Structure formats: structure tokens, C-alpha cells
N, C-alpha and C positions, 0 to 999 in steps of 0.2 A: 552585411546586415546582420545583427544579433537577432538571436530567438528570445520572445518575451518570456519572465519566467514562468507566466500562466501556462504557456505552450508547453514547456519543459514537463511541468507537474504533469499536465494533461496528457501528455506522450507516454509518462511512466505508468499513470492509471490506464488507460487505452491499450497501448502497446504492451507494456510489462506486466501489468497485473490481470486486465483482461483478455490479452493476447497471450498470457502464458509466457512471455519472453523473458526471462531473466538476463538474458545476454545484455539487454539494454541498460544495466545497472552500471555495467563497465562504460557505456557512453555518456548516460545521464548523471550518476553518481560522482561526485568528487571522491579522490581517493582518500580524504581526510574527512568523509562523510561522516556526521554523528547524527543518530536518532537518541533524542533525550526521551526515554521510555519511564515512565513512571514506574511500571511492571518489571522492566529489565534494568535499569539504568542505563548510562549512556553505552551503545552499541555501534558498531559500524558496517560499512557497507556489506562485509563477508556475512555476518551475522545475520543482516536484513536480507542476504539472498539465501540462506541458509531456513531461515523462518518462514520466508515467504514460499519458498520450496514445499514446505510441510503443510502449509495452507491448501496449496493446489493439491497436494496428496489426499489430505484429510478431508476436503471440501472439494470435490471434482467438478461442481457445479457454481463455484463461487465466482460471483461478478460483483464489481466494485461499482456503485451508482451514487449518485447524489444523496439518495434515501438511505445508504448502507444497507441495501438489500442482499441477503445471500440464499442460494437455494442449494443446500447440500443433497447428495444422492440419495437421502431419505425420502424425499419429495415432500419434504415441509420447508415452508418459508422461514427460515431466521431472520429476523431484522435487529440491528444493534445501530448504535449511534459513535462516531467516530468525529470528534471535531480534530481539526489538524490546522496545521501550518508549517511551510516549507522555507526556507531562504536558500533563495540562489543566487549565486556568484560566478561571472564569468561564463556564463551558460551550463553551470552543473548545481544539482540538487546539493548543497553543502550541508545543512541541518535540516531536522525534522522535530517537532513536538507534537505530540497528540493526547487526547484524553479520551478515554473509551468509557462506553455506559453499556456493559454487557450483559443488563437487565433486557434479557432478551423476549421477543414476542415470537412464540412458535405459532404458526398456523398450518393448515392443509392447502395444498395449491391446487 
């Protein structure tokens, strides 16, 4: 029985991002994974792991939610929007496209 693409992407969000478990990249992302980033150009799986680890370090309380809320260790709520879509093939995330709106709203928590 195959896993639905939505479940694979949600596992990346829940276990990988919110669970701070970069080891799932090897399980969930295809070896030839490409993140089509308007900011970085096309980057692969290794760069994605490195950049995500940097986010974990810089924003220790970061949580990914449908609303895109991030709570950094400053105690302020930072909200920004990311629209993204991923292509899943043969049970692996193969490609990702995202558009970021970094016009943040910062408020006290």
C-alpha cells in the first residue's frame, strides 16, 4: 500500500521541521530532489538540510503551522506567509516550489 503524497509532505512538516529531525530527509526526499527557490535558485537535498539546520539554530522556538507562525527565542511572534507546493513521486518528495512573503508582522507573545 502506497503512502499518499499529502501524508509524506505532512510527515516532513511534523517530524522533520517541527520535530527537528533532519534524518527524515534521507527517507522522505528523493536523492535528486530540487527546491526551486526564487531566492537561491535550484538547490538540492543537502543544501535544504543545511539551511533548515540554520533555521533551527537561529529560531530555536520555530514551529511550522498552516498560518506560518514562528516564535523566535526573543519572545516575539513573527508571522510570514509561504505558499508552496511539492511534487511527490514513488513515495519521495522530488521537487518543491515556494513563494515567500517576508513582510513580517512582529508582536509580543
